[in-house]
C-alpha positions in Angstrom: -32.0 -22.2 -26.0 -29.8 -19.1 -26.2 -31.8 -16.0 -27.2 -28.8 -13.6 -27.1 -26.3 -14.9 -29.5 -22.8 -13.8 -28.6 -20.3 -13.4 -31.4 -16.6 -13.7 -30.3 -15.7 -10.9 -32.8 -18.1 -8.6 -31.0 -15.8 -7.2 -28.3 -18.6 -5.8 -26.2 -20.1 -9.2 -25.8 -16.9 -10.8 -24.5 -15.5 -8.3 -21.9 -15.5 -10.9 -19.2 -13.6 -13.3 -21.4 -11.1 -10.6 -22.4 -10.6 -9.8 -18.8 -9.9 -13.4 -18.0 -7.4 -13.7 -20.9 -5.6 -10.6 -19.6 -5.6 -11.9 -16.0 -4.2 -15.3 -17.3 -1.4 -13.6 -19.2 -0.7 -11.3 -16.3 -0.4 -14.3 -14.0 1.9 -16.2 -16.4 4.2 -13.1 -16.7 4.2 -12.6 -13.0 5.0 -16.2 -12.2 7.9 -16.1 -14.7 9.2 -12.8 -13.2 9.0 -14.2 -9.7 11.0 -17.4 -10.6 14.2 -15.3 -10.2 13.0 -14.3 -6.7 12.2 -18.0 -5.9 8.6 -17.4 -4.9 5.2 -17.9 -6.5 2.6 -15.2 -7.1 0.5 -16.4 -4.1 3.6 -16.3 -1.9 4.4 -12.8 -3.2 0.9 -11.6 -2.4 1.3 -13.1 1.1 4.7 -11.5 1.7 3.4 -8.1 0.5 0.3 -8.3 2.7 2.5 -9.1 5.7 4.9 -6.3 4.7 2.1 -3.7 4.6 0.3 -5.1 7.7 2.6 -7.1 10.0 -0.3 -8.1 12.3 -2.6 -9.3 9.5 -4.8 -12.3 10.3 -4.6 -15.5 8.4 -8.1 -15.0 7.0 -7.1 -11.6 5.7 -3.9 -13.1 4.3 -6.0 -15.7 2.4 -8.2 -12.9 0.9 -5.1 -10.9 -0.1 -3.6 -13.9 -1.9 -7.0 -15.1 -3.4 -6.7 -18.5 -1.8 -8.7 -20.4 0.8 -7.8 -20.3 4.5 -6.7 -23.9 4.2 -4.4 -23.1 1.3 -3.0 -20.1 3.2 -2.0 -22.4 6.0 0.1 -24.4 3.6 1.6 -21.2 2.1 2.6 -20.0 5.5 4.2 -23.4 6.4 6.2 -23.2 3.2 7.2 -19.6 3.7 8.3 -20.4 7.2 10.3 -23.4 6.1 12.0 -21.2 3.5 13.0 -18.8 6.2 10.9 -15.9 4.8 8.6 -15.5 7.8 8.5 -16.3 11.5 5.3 -17.2 13.3 5.0 -16.8 17.1 2.0 -16.9 19.4 0.6 -13.6 20.5 1.8 -12.9 24.1 -1.7 -12.1 25.3 -4.0 -14.1 23.0 -2.8 -17.7 22.7 -5.0 -18.5 19.7 -3.6 -15.6 17.6 -0.4 -16.3 15.7 1.7 -13.3 14.7 3.5 -13.5 11.4 6.5 -11.4 10.6 8.9 -11.2 7.7 12.5 -12.2 8.3 15.3 -10.3 6.6 15.2 -12.8 3.8 11.4 -12.4 3.6 11.8 -8.6 3.5 14.3 -8.9 0.6 11.9 -11.3 -1.2 8.9 -9.0 -0.6 10.8 -6.0 -2.1 12.1 -8.1 -5.1 8.6 -9.5 -5.6 7.1 -6.0 -5.5 9.6 -4.8 -8.1 8.9 -7.8 -10.3 5.1 -7.2 -10.1 5.6 -3.5 -10.9 7.7 -4.3 -14.0 5.0 -6.8 -15.2 2.3 -4.2 -14.7 4.3 -1.6 -16.6 4.6 -4.1 -19.4 0.9 -4.7 -19.4 0.0 -1.0 -19.4 2.8 0.0 -21.9 0.2 0.5 -24.7 -1.9 2.8 -22.7 -1.5 6.5 -21.9 -1.5 7.6 -18.2 -5.1 8.9 -18.7 -6.2 5.6 -20.2 -4.6 3.7 -17.3 -6.5 5.8 -14.8 -9.7 5.3 -16.7 -9.1 1.5 -16.9 -8.4 1.4 -13.2 -11.5 3.4 -12.3 -13.7 1.3 -14.6 -12.4 -2.0 -13.2 -13.0 -0.9 -9.7 -16.6 0.0 -10.6 -17.1 -3.3 -12.3 -15.8 -5.1 -9.2 -18.0 -3.1 -6.9 -21.1 -3.9 -9.1 -20.4 -7.6 -8.7 -19.9 -7.4 -4.9 -23.4 -6.1 -4.3 
């Protein structure tokens, strides 16, 4: 039996739900914006993670793209087939695979970054710069509270 009745019209009771709705709309907008680039949001996150850290591990790539390591392996295979990345064995550590962006991958990463920035600007268009900073700080604090 529920003792704390939650009313959907009570915004404070449904912050998690509102957050999920926002994330859902953000993902839909991002996927639509990335169609022109020819990549998905997960592929975009992967390309950007490689762009910022060319020697990133597959496990770290999976975390950056919010996918499992197994799903990351499939993403990398598809990105390699599309000519957006190259993967070569590390010269000193045979088990380590180095992943790098190709020229096409660099172009896609930059286009994906621009698309993501445009979608984020749209999402935040109703907020002042001060409100945007406050929202960012509050969301980081909420995430940190859930990590502990």
